[in-house]
C-alpha positions as protocol buffer text, in pm:
chain_id: "A"
residue {
  index: 1
  type: UNK
  ca { x: -1755 y: 2351 z: -67 }
}
residue {
  index: 2
  type: UNK
  ca { x: -1945 y: 2103 z: 148 }
}
residue {
  index: 3
  type: UNK
  ca { x: -2308 y: 2006 z: 95 }
}
residue {
  index: 4
  type: UNK
  ca { x: -2569 y: 2048 z: 367 }
}
residue {
  index: 5
  type: UNK
  ca { x: -2581 y: 1670 z: 421 }
}
residue {
  index: 6
  type: UNK
  ca { x: -2203 y: 1659 z: 462 }
}
residue {
  index: 7
  type: UNK
  ca { x: -2208 y: 1945 z: 713 }
}
residue {
  index: 8
  type: UNK
  ca { x: -2491 y: 1779 z: 906 }
}
residue {
  index: 9
  type: UNK
  ca { x: -2300 y: 1451 z: 923 }
}
residue {
  index: 10
  type: UNK
  ca { x: -1980 y: 1621 z: 1040 }
}
residue {
  index: 11
  type: UNK
  ca { x: -2171 y: 1801 z: 1315 }
}
residue {
  index: 12
  type: UNK
  ca { x: -2275 y: 1462 z: 1458 }
}
residue {
  index: 13
  type: UNK
  ca { x: -1916 y: 1335 z: 1495 }
}
residue {
  index: 14
  type: UNK
  ca { x: -1788 y: 1377 z: 1853 }
}
residue {
  index: 15
  type: UNK
  ca { x: -1512 y: 1639 z: 1872 }
}
residue {
  index: 16
  type: UNK
  ca { x: -1300 y: 1401 z: 2082 }
}
residue {
  index: 17
  type: UNK
  ca { x: -1307 y: 1114 z: 1830 }
}
residue {
  index: 18
  type: UNK
  ca { x: -967 y: 1040 z: 1671 }
}
residue {
  index: 19
  type: UNK
  ca { x: -881 y: 852 z: 1352 }
}
residue {
  index: 20
  type: UNK
  ca { x: -620 y: 577 z: 1327 }
}
residue {
  index: 21
  type: UNK
  ca { x: -469 y: 527 z: 983 }
}
residue {
  index: 22
  type: UNK
  ca { x: -281 y: 203 z: 920 }
}
residue {
  index: 23
  type: UNK
  ca { x: -73 y: 75 z: 627 }
}
residue {
  index: 24
  type: UNK
  ca { x: -262 y: -131 z: 370 }
}
residue {
  index: 25
  type: UNK
  ca { x: -306 y: -490 z: 488 }
}
residue {
  index: 26
  type: UNK
  ca { x: -342 y: -747 z: 205 }
}
residue {
  index: 27
  type: UNK
  ca { x: -524 y: -982 z: 445 }
}
residue {
  index: 28
  type: UNK
  ca { x: -802 y: -724 z: 481 }
}
residue {
  index: 29
  type: UNK
  ca { x: -836 y: -716 z: 103 }
}
residue {
  index: 30
  type: UNK
  ca { x: -857 y: -1096 z: 91 }
}
residue {
  index: 31
  type: UNK
  ca { x: -1124 y: -1090 z: 362 }
}
residue {
  index: 32
  type: UNK
  ca { x: -1329 y: -843 z: 156 }
}
residue {
  index: 33
  type: UNK
  ca { x: -1289 y: -1051 z: -161 }
}
residue {
  index: 34
  type: UNK
  ca { x: -1406 y: -1356 z: 34 }
}
residue {
  index: 35
  type: UNK
  ca { x: -1726 y: -1179 z: 142 }
}
residue {
  index: 36
  type: UNK
  ca { x: -1796 y: -1076 z: -217 }
}
residue {
  index: 37
  type: UNK
  ca { x: -1748 y: -1434 z: -338 }
}
residue {
  index: 38
  type: UNK
  ca { x: -1981 y: -1564 z: -65 }
}
residue {
  index: 39
  type: UNK
  ca { x: -2258 y: -1324 z: -170 }
}
residue {
  index: 40
  type: UNK
  ca { x: -2218 y: -1390 z: -541 }
}
residue {
  index: 41
  type: UNK
  ca { x: -2233 y: -1764 z: -480 }
}
residue {
  index: 42
  type: UNK
  ca { x: -2573 y: -1737 z: -310 }
}
residue {
  index: 43
  type: UNK
  ca { x: -2711 y: -1437 z: -503 }
}
residue {
  index: 44
  type: UNK
  ca { x: -2549 y: -1466 z: -847 }
}
residue {
  index: 45
  type: UNK
  ca { x: -2788 y: -1221 z: -1015 }
}
residue {
  index: 46
  type: UNK
  ca { x: -2688 y: -926 z: -793 }
}
residue {
  index: 47
  type: UNK
  ca { x: -2400 y: -689 z: -850 }
}
residue {
  index: 48
  type: UNK
  ca { x: -2168 y: -667 z: -549 }
}
residue {
  index: 49
  type: UNK
  ca { x: -1913 y: -388 z: -512 }
}
residue {
  index: 50
  type: UNK
  ca { x: -1612 y: -383 z: -280 }
}
residue {
  index: 51
  type: UNK
  ca { x: -1501 y: -19 z: -250 }
}
residue {
  index: 52
  type: UNK
  ca { x: -1303 y: 206 z: -18 }
}
residue {
  index: 53
  type: UNK
  ca { x: -936 y: 230 z: 82 }
}
residue {
  index: 54
  type: UNK
  ca { x: -890 y: -143 z: 141 }
}
residue {
  index: 55
  type: UNK
  ca { x: -1029 y: -227 z: -204 }
}
residue {
  index: 56
  type: UNK
  ca { x: -799 y: 40 z: -352 }
}
residue {
  index: 57
  type: UNK
  ca { x: -503 y: -116 z: -165 }
}
residue {
  index: 58
  type: UNK
  ca { x: -396 y: 202 z: 13 }
}
residue {
  index: 59
  type: UNK
  ca { x: -349 y: 308 z: 374 }
}
residue {
  index: 60
  type: UNK
  ca { x: -667 y: 355 z: 573 }
}
residue {
  index: 61
  type: UNK
  ca { x: -852 y: 199 z: 862 }
}
residue {
  index: 62
  type: UNK
  ca { x: -831 y: -151 z: 709 }
}
residue {
  index: 63
  type: UNK
  ca { x: -1209 y: -161 z: 712 }
}
residue {
  index: 64
  type: UNK
  ca { x: -1416 y: -334 z: 446 }
}
residue {
  index: 65
  type: UNK
  ca { x: -1701 y: -160 z: 260 }
}
residue {
  index: 66
  type: UNK
  ca { x: -1933 y: -388 z: 60 }
}
residue {
  index: 67
  type: UNK
  ca { x: -2235 y: -276 z: -144 }
}
residue {
  index: 68
  type: UNK
  ca { x: -2498 y: -527 z: -260 }
}
residue {
  index: 69
  type: UNK
  ca { x: -2696 y: -351 z: -531 }
}
residue {
  index: 70
  type: UNK
  ca { x: -3069 y: -398 z: -576 }
}
residue {
  index: 71
  type: UNK
  ca { x: -3378 y: -192 z: -643 }
}
residue {
  index: 72
  type: UNK
  ca { x: -3544 y: -67 z: -327 }
}
residue {
  index: 73
  type: UNK
  ca { x: -3866 y: -254 z: -405 }
}
residue {
  index: 74
  type: UNK
  ca { x: -3668 y: -581 z: -412 }
}
residue {
  index: 75
  type: UNK
  ca { x: -3495 y: -545 z: -74 }
}
residue {
  index: 76
  type: UNK
  ca { x: -3737 y: -787 z: 95 }
}
residue {
  index: 77
  type: UNK
  ca { x: -3660 y: -1046 z: -174 }
}
residue {
  index: 78
  type: UNK
  ca { x: -3291 y: -1060 z: -86 }
}
residue {
  index: 79
  type: UNK
  ca { x: -3303 y: -979 z: 286 }
}
residue {
  index: 80
  type: UNK
  ca { x: -3366 y: -1338 z: 410 }
}
residue {
  index: 81
  type: UNK
  ca { x: -3061 y: -1471 z: 226 }
}
residue {
  index: 82
  type: UNK
  ca { x: -2837 y: -1193 z: 354 }
}
residue {
  index: 83
  type: UNK
  ca { x: -2966 y: -1251 z: 709 }
}
residue {
  index: 84
  type: UNK
  ca { x: -2864 y: -1619 z: 682 }
}
residue {
  index: 85
  type: UNK
  ca { x: -2516 y: -1512 z: 571 }
}
residue {
  index: 86
  type: UNK
  ca { x: -2454 y: -1219 z: 804 }
}
residue {
  index: 87
  type: UNK
  ca { x: -2718 y: -1222 z: 1075 }
}
residue {
  index: 88
  type: UNK
  ca { x: -2960 y: -948 z: 1176 }
}
residue {
  index: 89
  type: UNK
  ca { x: -2895 y: -606 z: 1016 }
}
residue {
  index: 90
  type: UNK
  ca { x: -2762 y: -330 z: 1235 }
}
residue {
  index: 91
  type: UNK
  ca { x: -2985 y: -67 z: 1072 }
}
residue {
  index: 92
  type: UNK
  ca { x: -3289 y: -89 z: 845 }
}
residue {
  index: 93
  type: UNK
  ca { x: -3369 y: 229 z: 655 }
}
residue {
  index: 94
  type: UNK
  ca { x: -3610 y: 299 z: 373 }
}
residue {
  index: 95
  type: UNK
  ca { x: -3330 y: 349 z: 121 }
}
residue {
  index: 96
  type: UNK
  ca { x: -3071 y: 97 z: 249 }
}
residue {
  index: 97
  type: UNK
  ca { x: -3011 y: -186 z: 496 }
}
residue {
  index: 98
  type: UNK
  ca { x: -2681 y: -203 z: 684 }
}
residue {
  index: 99
  type: UNK
  ca { x: -2484 y: -482 z: 852 }
}
residue {
  index: 100
  type: UNK
  ca { x: -2183 y: -430 z: 1078 }
}
residue {
  index: 101
  type: UNK
  ca { x: -1961 y: -724 z: 1171 }
}
residue {
  index: 102
  type: UNK
  ca { x: -1603 y: -847 z: 1164 }
}
residue {
  index: 103
  type: UNK
  ca { x: -1441 y: -1081 z: 915 }
}
residue {
  index: 104
  type: UNK
  ca { x: -1114 y: -1233 z: 1033 }
}
residue {
  index: 105
  type: UNK
  ca { x: -1083 y: -945 z: 1276 }
}
residue {
  index: 106
  type: UNK
  ca { x: -1144 y: -669 z: 1019 }
}
residue {
  index: 107
  type: UNK
  ca { x: -1447 y: -437 z: 1058 }
}
residue {
  index: 108
  type: UNK
  ca { x: -1706 y: -471 z: 782 }
}
residue {
  index: 109
  type: UNK
  ca { x: -1988 y: -243 z: 675 }
}
residue {
  index: 110
  type: UNK
  ca { x: -2219 y: -414 z: 428 }
}
residue {
  index: 111
  type: UNK
  ca { x: -2510 y: -242 z: 257 }
}
residue {
  index: 112
  type: UNK
  ca { x: -2810 y: -366 z: 62 }
}
residue {
  index: 113
  type: UNK
  ca { x: -2880 y: -56 z: -141 }
}
residue {
  index: 114
  type: UNK
  ca { x: -2956 y: 98 z: -476 }
}
residue {
  index: 115
  type: UNK
  ca { x: -2636 y: 199 z: -660 }
}
residue {
  index: 116
  type: UNK
  ca { x: -2456 y: 474 z: -462 }
}
residue {
  index: 117
  type: UNK
  ca { x: -2363 y: 671 z: -773 }
}
residue {
  index: 118
  type: UNK
  ca { x: -2143 y: 924 z: -595 }
}
residue {
  index: 119
  type: UNK
  ca { x: -1932 y: 662 z: -414 }
}
residue {
  index: 120
  type: UNK
  ca { x: -1902 y: 457 z: -733 }
}
residue {
  index: 121
  type: UNK
  ca { x: -1780 y: 757 z: -931 }
}
residue {
  index: 122
  type: UNK
  ca { x: -1523 y: 849 z: -664 }
}
residue {
  index: 123
  type: UNK
  ca { x: -1396 y: 491 z: -654 }
}
residue {
  index: 124
  type: UNK
  ca { x: -1367 y: 473 z: -1034 }
}
residue {
  index: 125
  type: UNK
  ca { x: -1180 y: 804 z: -1052 }
}
residue {
  index: 126
  type: UNK
  ca { x: -930 y: 698 z: -785 }
}
residue {
  index: 127
  type: UNK
  ca { x: -883 y: 350 z: -928 }
}
residue {
  index: 128
  type: UNK
  ca { x: -800 y: 490 z: -1273 }
}
residue {
  index: 129
  type: UNK
  ca { x: -579 y: 782 z: -1163 }
}
residue {
  index: 130
  type: UNK
  ca { x: -263 y: 685 z: -974 }
}
residue {
  index: 131
  type: UNK
  ca { x: -170 y: 1048 z: -905 }
}
residue {
  index: 132
  type: UNK
  ca { x: -503 y: 1124 z: -737 }
}
residue {
  index: 133
  type: UNK
  ca { x: -490 y: 792 z: -551 }
}
residue {
  index: 134
  type: UNK
  ca { x: -147 y: 882 z: -408 }
}
residue {
  index: 135
  type: UNK
  ca { x: -277 y: 1227 z: -310 }
}
residue {
  index: 136
  type: UNK
  ca { x: -575 y: 1064 z: -137 }
}
residue {
  index: 137
  type: UNK
  ca { x: -353 y: 821 z: 54 }
}
residue {
  index: 138
  type: UNK
  ca { x: -122 y: 1104 z: 162 }
}
residue {
  index: 139
  type: UNK
  ca { x: -425 y: 1300 z: 286 }
}
residue {
  index: 140
  type: UNK
  ca { x: -533 y: 1001 z: 495 }
}
residue {
  index: 141
  type: UNK
  ca { x: -187 y: 950 z: 643 }
}
residue {
  index: 142
  type: UNK
  ca { x: -160 y: 1318 z: 735 }
}
residue {
  index: 143
  type: UNK
  ca { x: -461 y: 1283 z: 968 }
}
residue {
  index: 144
  type: UNK
  ca { x: -338 y: 979 z: 1163 }
}
residue {
  index: 145
  type: UNK
  ca { x: -414 y: 1038 z: 1531 }
}
residue {
  index: 146
  type: UNK
  ca { x: -601 y: 1359 z: 1462 }
}
residue {
  index: 147
  type: UNK
  ca { x: -967 y: 1463 z: 1477 }
}
residue {
  index: 148
  type: UNK
  ca { x: -1199 y: 1221 z: 1295 }
}
residue {
  index: 149
  type: UNK
  ca { x: -1432 y: 1512 z: 1219 }
}
residue {
  index: 150
  type: UNK
  ca { x: -1151 y: 1708 z: 1050 }
}
residue {
  index: 151
  type: UNK
  ca { x: -1040 y: 1392 z: 869 }
}
residue {
  index: 152
  type: UNK
  ca { x: -1388 y: 1326 z: 731 }
}
residue {
  index: 153
  type: UNK
  ca { x: -1427 y: 1693 z: 634 }
}
residue {
  index: 154
  type: UNK
  ca { x: -1096 y: 1685 z: 446 }
}
residue {
  index: 155
  type: UNK
  ca { x: -1210 y: 1372 z: 260 }
}
residue {
  index: 156
  type: UNK
  ca { x: -1537 y: 1541 z: 162 }
}
residue {
  index: 157
  type: UNK
  ca { x: -1342 y: 1841 z: 30 }
}
residue {
  index: 158
  type: UNK
  ca { x: -1120 y: 1607 z: -170 }
}
residue {
  index: 159
  type: UNK
  ca { x: -1417 y: 1418 z: -315 }
}
residue {
  index: 160
  type: UNK
  ca { x: -1592 y: 1739 z: -414 }
}
residue {
  index: 161
  type: UNK
  ca { x: -1276 y: 1863 z: -585 }
}
residue {
  index: 162
  type: UNK
  ca { x: -1225 y: 1554 z: -801 }
}
residue {
  index: 163
  type: UNK
  ca { x: -1594 y: 1501 z: -888 }
}
residue {
  index: 164
  type: UNK
  ca { x: -1755 y: 1690 z: -1175 }
}
residue {
  index: 165
  type: UNK
  ca { x: -1981 y: 1964 z: -1038 }
}
residue {
  index: 166
  type: UNK
  ca { x: -2353 y: 1935 z: -1113 }
}
residue {
  index: 167
  type: UNK
  ca { x: -2480 y: 2264 z: -1254 }
}
residue {
  index: 168
  type: UNK
  ca { x: -2833 y: 2197 z: -1124 }
}
residue {
  index: 169
  type: UNK
  ca { x: -2705 y: 2210 z: -765 }
}
residue {
  index: 170
  type: UNK
  ca { x: -2654 y: 2587 z: -801 }
}
residue {
  index: 171
  type: UNK
  ca { x: -3010 y: 2673 z: -907 }
}
residue {
  index: 172
  type: UNK
  ca { x: -3160 y: 2929 z: -670 }
}
residue {
  index: 173
  type: UNK
  ca { x: -2833 y: 2976 z: -481 }
}
residue {
  index: 174
  type: UNK
  ca { x: -2593 y: 3267 z: -447 }
}
residue {
  index: 175
  type: UNK
  ca { x: -2265 y: 3217 z: -634 }
}
residue {
  index: 176
  type: UNK
  ca { x: -1956 y: 3421 z: -704 }
}
residue {
  index: 177
  type: UNK
  ca { x: -1819 y: 3445 z: -1057 }
}
residue {
  index: 178
  type: UNK
  ca { x: -1468 y: 3538 z: -1163 }
}
residue {
  index: 179
  type: UNK
  ca { x: -1490 y: 3707 z: -1504 }
}
residue {
  index: 180
  type: UNK
  ca { x: -1213 y: 3585 z: -1733 }
}
residue {
  index: 181
  type: UNK
  ca { x: -1408 y: 3718 z: -2033 }
}
residue {
  index: 182
  type: UNK
  ca { x: -1573 y: 4044 z: -1925 }
}
residue {
  index: 183
  type: UNK
  ca { x: -1825 y: 4240 z: -2127 }
}
residue {
  index: 184
  type: UNK
  ca { x: -1661 y: 4378 z: -2444 }
}
residue {
  index: 185
  type: UNK
  ca { x: -1370 y: 4134 z: -2454 }
}
residue {
  index: 186
  type: UNK
  ca { x: -1303 y: 3903 z: -2749 }
}
residue {
  index: 187
  type: UNK
  ca { x: -1301 y: 3525 z: -2760 }
}
residue {
  index: 188
  type: UNK
  ca { x: -934 y: 3421 z: -2775 }
}
residue {
  index: 189
  type: UNK
  ca { x: -991 y: 3171 z: -3055 }
}
residue {
  index: 190
  type: UNK
  ca { x: -1306 y: 3264 z: -3248 }
}
residue {
  index: 191
  type: UNK
  ca { x: -1282 y: 3642 z: -3215 }
}
residue {
  index: 192
  type: UNK
  ca { x: -1646 y: 3725 z: -3139 }
}
residue {
  index: 193
  type: UNK
  ca { x: -1717 y: 3996 z: -2881 }
}
residue {
  index: 194
  type: UNK
  ca { x: -1869 y: 3909 z: -2545 }
}
residue {
  index: 195
  type: UNK
  ca { x: -2193 y: 4102 z: -2512 }
}
residue {
  index: 196
  type: UNK
  ca { x: -2227 y: 3997 z: -2147 }
}
residue {
  index: 197
  type: UNK
  ca { x: -1992 y: 3930 z: -1860 }
}
residue {
  index: 198
  type: UNK
  ca { x: -1879 y: 3569 z: -1872 }
}
residue {
  index: 199
  type: UNK
  ca { x: -1665 y: 3373 z: -1631 }
}
residue {
  index: 200
  type: UNK
  ca { x: -1642 y: 3073 z: -1405 }
}
residue {
  index: 201
  type: UNK
  ca { x: -1728 y: 2951 z: -1056 }
}
residue {
  index: 202
  type: UNK
  ca { x: -1404 y: 2891 z: -863 }
}
residue {
  index: 203
  type: UNK
  ca { x: -1340 y: 2553 z: -699 }
}
residue {
  index: 204
  type: UNK
  ca { x: -1578 y: 2368 z: -930 }
}
residue {
  index: 205
  type: UNK
  ca { x: -1518 y: 2110 z: -1200 }
}
residue {
  index: 206
  type: UNK
  ca { x: -1738 y: 2066 z: -1505 }
}
residue {
  index: 207
  type: UNK
  ca { x: -1750 y: 1743 z: -1712 }
}
residue {
  index: 208
  type: UNK
  ca { x: -1488 y: 1888 z: -1951 }
}
residue {
  index: 209
  type: UNK
  ca { x: -1242 y: 1919 z: -1661 }
}
residue {
  index: 210
  type: UNK
  ca { x: -1254 y: 2299 z: -1639 }
}
residue {
  index: 211
  type: UNK
  ca { x: -1438 y: 2518 z: -1389 }
}
residue {
  index: 212
  type: UNK
  ca { x: -1813 y: 2559 z: -1435 }
}
residue {
  index: 213
  type: UNK
  ca { x: -1888 y: 2850 z: -1670 }
}
residue {
  index: 214
  type: UNK
  ca { x: -2144 y: 3121 z: -1602 }
}
residue {
  index: 215
  type: UNK
  ca { x: -2305 y: 3425 z: -1763 }
}
residue {
  index: 216
  type: UNK
  ca { x: -2353 y: 3728 z: -1540 }
}
residue {
  index: 217
  type: UNK
  ca { x: -2646 y: 3916 z: -1691 }
}
residue {
  index: 218
  type: UNK
  ca { x: -2824 y: 4241 z: -1612 }
}
residue {
  index: 219
  type: UNK
  ca { x: -2514 y: 4462 z: -1565 }
}
residue {
  index: 220
  type: UNK
  ca { x: -2403 y: 4670 z: -1861 }
}
residue {
  index: 221
  type: UNK
  ca { x: -2038 y: 4725 z: -1767 }
}
residue {
  index: 222
  type: UNK
  ca { x: -1729 y: 4502 z: -1754 }
}
residue {
  index: 223
  type: UNK
  ca { x: -1676 y: 4325 z: -1422 }
}
residue {
  index: 224
  type: UNK
  ca { x: -1383 y: 4139 z: -1268 }
}
residue {
  index: 225
  type: UNK
  ca { x: -1594 y: 3937 z: -1026 }
}
residue {
  index: 226
  type: UNK
  ca { x: -1948 y: 3948 z: -891 }
}
residue {
  index: 227
  type: UNK
  ca { x: -2197 y: 3769 z: -669 }
}
residue {
  index: 228
  type: UNK
  ca { x: -2550 y: 3691 z: -775 }
}
residue {
  index: 229
  type: UNK
  ca { x: -2830 y: 3435 z: -783 }
}
residue {
  index: 230
  type: UNK
  ca { x: -2826 y: 3145 z: -1029 }
}
residue {
  index: 231
  type: UNK
  ca { x: -3171 y: 3161 z: -1188 }
}
residue {
  index: 232
  type: UNK
  ca { x: -3124 y: 2915 z: -1475 }
}
residue {
  index: 233
  type: UNK
  ca { x: -2896 y: 2677 z: -1660 }
}
residue {
  index: 234
  type: UNK
  ca { x: -2831 y: 2682 z: -2031 }
}
residue {
  index: 235
  type: UNK
  ca { x: -2807 y: 2311 z: -2108 }
}
residue {
  index: 236
  type: UNK
  ca { x: -2639 y: 2246 z: -2440 }
}
residue {
  index: 237
  type: UNK
  ca { x: -2799 y: 1935 z: -2586 }
}
residue {
  index: 238
  type: UNK
  ca { x: -2520 y: 1877 z: -2837 }
}
residue {
  index: 239
  type: UNK
  ca { x: -2229 y: 1967 z: -2608 }
}
residue {
  index: 240
  type: UNK
  ca { x: -2158 y: 1842 z: -2254 }
}
residue {
  index: 241
  type: UNK
  ca { x: -2099 y: 2192 z: -2117 }
}
residue {
  index: 242
  type: UNK
  ca { x: -2375 y: 2355 z: -1912 }
}
residue {
  index: 243
  type: UNK
  ca { x: -2367 y: 2730 z: -1841 }
}
residue {
  index: 244
  type: UNK
  ca { x: -2509 y: 2896 z: -1531 }
}
residue {
  index: 245
  type: UNK
  ca { x: -2718 y: 3210 z: -1571 }
}
residue {
  index: 246
  type: UNK
  ca { x: -2653 y: 3446 z: -1280 }
}
residue {
  index: 247
  type: UNK
  ca { x: -2808 y: 3786 z: -1211 }
}
residue {
  index: 248
  type: UNK
  ca { x: -2796 y: 4040 z: -927 }
}
residue {
  index: 249
  type: UNK
  ca { x: -3023 y: 3951 z: -636 }
}
residue {
  index: 250
  type: UNK
  ca { x: -3372 y: 4098 z: -677 }
}
residue {
  index: 251
  type: UNK
  ca { x: -3356 y: 4117 z: -1058 }
}
residue {
  index: 252
  type: UNK
  ca { x: -3572 y: 3902 z: -1285 }
}
residue {
  index: 253
  type: UNK
  ca { x: -3515 y: 3782 z: -1641 }
}
residue {
  index: 254
  type: UNK
  ca { x: -3749 y: 3585 z: -1868 }
}
residue {
  index: 255
  type: UNK
  ca { x: -3625 y: 3298 z: -2085 }
}
residue {
  index: 256
  type: UNK
  ca { x: -3655 y: 3519 z: -2393 }
}
residue {
  index: 257
  type: UNK
  ca { x: -3439 y: 3784 z: -2227 }
}
residue {
  index: 258
  type: UNK
  ca { x: -3179 y: 3520 z: -2139 }
}
residue {
  index: 259
  type: UNK
  ca { x: -3182 y: 3397 z: -2498 }
}
residue {
  index: 260
  type: UNK
  ca { x: -3136 y: 3750 z: -2630 }
}
residue {
  index: 261
  type: UNK
  ca { x: -2846 y: 3837 z: -2399 }
}
residue {
  index: 262
  type: UNK
  ca { x: -2655 y: 3512 z: -2456 }
}
residue {
  index: 263
  type: UNK
  ca { x: -2727 y: 3469 z: -2828 }
}
residue {
  index: 264
  type: UNK
  ca { x: -2383 y: 3609 z: -2921 }
}
residue {
  index: 265
  type: UNK
  ca { x: -2239 y: 3271 z: -2813 }
}
residue {
  index: 266
  type: UNK
  ca { x: -2527 y: 3027 z: -2769 }
}
residue {
  index: 267
  type: UNK
  ca { x: -2650 y: 3074 z: -3127 }
}
residue {
  index: 268
  type: UNK
  ca { x: -2403 y: 2806 z: -3234 }
}
residue {
  index: 269
  type: UNK
  ca { x: -2528 y: 2543 z: -2988 }
}
residue {
  index: 270
  type: UNK
  ca { x: -2856 y: 2356 z: -2955 }
}
residue {
  index: 271
  type: UNK
  ca { x: -2974 y: 2420 z: -2603 }
}
residue {
  index: 272
  type: UNK
  ca { x: -3260 y: 2447 z: -2359 }
}
residue {
  index: 273
  type: UNK
  ca { x: -3305 y: 2670 z: -2055 }
}
residue {
  index: 274
  type: UNK
  ca { x: -3359 y: 2488 z: -1726 }
}
residue {
  index: 275
  type: UNK
  ca { x: -3504 y: 2655 z: -1418 }
}
residue {
  index: 276
  type: UNK
  ca { x: -3569 y: 2527 z: -1067 }
}
């Protein structure tokens, strides 16, 4: 499932643009490491990240992605030094400043930015998981010579699959739940009876590695699957396992009603109810 920002970006990519995937080139990696060393030598207090396929030493476009991390309010403090090193920025935005140039013939994109948490998390996951890294490289290679838009879309799908899903992103949105524990069924381990339909959102990943769980409230009969609106999140403060609260469109439930209908399970966990 792509985000709105991802869809908007893909729509801007020309349909005729093709992607060229090349084997990993160690010289590109050395060029990136050299840029990092140059920045750290002149700005030793800043964190500098070298990420992307070249940093991961896998096939790609042999481009170099460098992130110089700073608070937005401090951009002007570091901008003069970076201009001396790399010239005038290509783009100056409110939230980041971007340079585009070549280092020993390899294309470089360098950013002065606050920490890009999503990119950092993706990089860390791939760096620590050889199986996922191989899958990612194979995906890249499969798109060599094909549509850049389709290539970027496939990468977004891959990222969204390996990243933990944020429960808050579903607030106010329609979702579909598959009920693996319908109303009246018993918990396979603890034996209590489910007094509400309970299931998961397919193609999601919660912090515990499983799909994101959800209560489907307001219907007093067992269901196999259902669509509804996510009106709240039950955030367990002593357990990293948020639960969505979903109801049929047009229905309303107060926090006290949510508490009452989910108490059969949530009574054992400290929690708060979060709404949009």
